[in-house]
N, C-alpha and C positions, 0 to 999 in steps of 0.2 A: 420487477425492478432490476435494472442492470447497473452494477456497481464496479468501479475500478478501485482496487486496493493498491496502495503504493507504499513501498518501503524506501524512503528517500536516502540518498547518498550521492557522492560525487564520483566514486569509482564504479559503483553498481547501484542502479535503481531497479529494485524488483517491482514487477507489476503483474496483476492478475485481474481478469474480468470474470465476474460470475453473474449469472441470471438467477434471480430468486422469485419463484412463482409457487403459490400454494404450499409454502413451507418446504419446497424442494430446491436444492442448489444444482445448477448446471454450469460447469466450467465453460466459458466461451473461448478464452485464450489466455496465455500467460507467458512471461518471459522476463528479460532484463535488458535495460539500457546500460551498456558498459562504456567506460572511457579508459583510455590507456594511461598508465603512470608515465610521467615525463612530459605529457602534453601540457602546454600552458593552461593554468587553471581557468582562465576566462574561456578558452576553447572547450574545456571539459563542460563548463556550464552551458555553453551553446549546444553541445551534443546532448546533454541532459534535456534541455528545453525541446530540441528538435525531436528527440526520441519519444518523450512524453506527449508532445503535440501530435505526433504521428499516430500514437495509440488512441488518443482522444478523437482524432479525425476518422480513423478507421473503424473503431469499435463503438463509438458514440455512447458512452455511459451516461446514466442519469445523475449519478453522484460519484464523488471521489471520497474514499476513506484513507486517511493518512495518519501515521503515528505522530502523536504529540511529541515535540522535541523536548528532550531533557538532557541535562548536563551530567555526564558520568565521570570520566577520569581525565580525558585529554581535551584541553580547551581548544587546541588548534583544530582537532577533528570536528568538534561541535560547531565551530564557526564555519568550516567548509560545508558541513551538512546543512547548516542553516541557510547558507547561500544557495546551495542546490535546491533546498526546499522552497526558497524564494522564487526560483525560475519555474519550478513545478507549479506553484500557486499562480504565477503569471500565466502559464499555459492554460490552466483551468479557467482563470478569469477571462482570458481572451476567447475561450470557447463557451463561456457562460455555464460552466458546470459547477454546481455547488460543492464545497469541500467541507468534510466533517472530520474532526480529529478525535482520536481515542488514545488513552494511556495504554501501556503494555498490559497493565492489570485488567483493564476493561476488555481488551482483546482476548486474553487468557480466559477470563470469566465467560465471555460470549461463546468461545469456541469449545472449551473443555468443561465449563461449569465450575472451574476452580481458578481463582484469581492468582494463585501462586504456582500454577502448573509450570513445569520445565519446558524448554524449547522443543524437545523431542516429542513430548505429549501433545503440544499444540500442532506440530507438523503432522503427526500421525492422525490426529482427529480431523485435521484439514483434509488430508488424503482420503480418509474414510467418507467424510461428508460430501466430497466431490467425486467419489467413486473412481479415484485414480489408481493406477497400478503401482505407482511409486511416489514418494515425496518429491515434488519438483525441486530441481537444482537450478541455480544456486539457492542457498538458504534464503536469500533476500526475496526470491520469487515465492517460495512457500510462505514466508512472512507476509508478503503482499496479499496472497490469497486469503490468509487468515484475517487480514485487515478488512477485506471485502465482506467476508462472512460475518465479522463482528458488526459491521454497519447494517447488514441485512437484519440481524437479530436485534440490535439496539434501536434501530430506527422505528421499530414497532412498539417501543416502550417509552415511558416517560423519562427514562435515563439516557435517551439518545444524545449523541454528541450534538453540539450546536454548530451551525455553519460558521466558518471563519468570517470575520468581518473585514 
């Protein structure tokens, strides 16, 4: 199974593709789509769409795993992230790739075995599972790889995320 994990945003969209075969993970590729501050927001959304679409076209994942949007502190930021998430979902729909969403706790549980793990624990476990020399940077990329791993683990259980409708 080839899964694209995405950590959505409008400044940085972390992405990571993993291959999961016989309970073994192989990193295919990973990186980030970045947009410059000061660029008109609608242009940033276009750049997010184009970047994610290029990853979909090039790496051809069978599924996308994305973090479930949740409101934390800054209402302005959450709206922008939701809009960026919307263009990501549009890119997926146009390419016919199913999207599955997971909460941060589900990702932590799937990657570390502990739903309240701290970010550094998740990143280090992701690095180890993918046999990488270092935790990928930026953090959004490491988070995206953890999203992909979570889907690989969860899709085999009854607790799997449901595709977005």
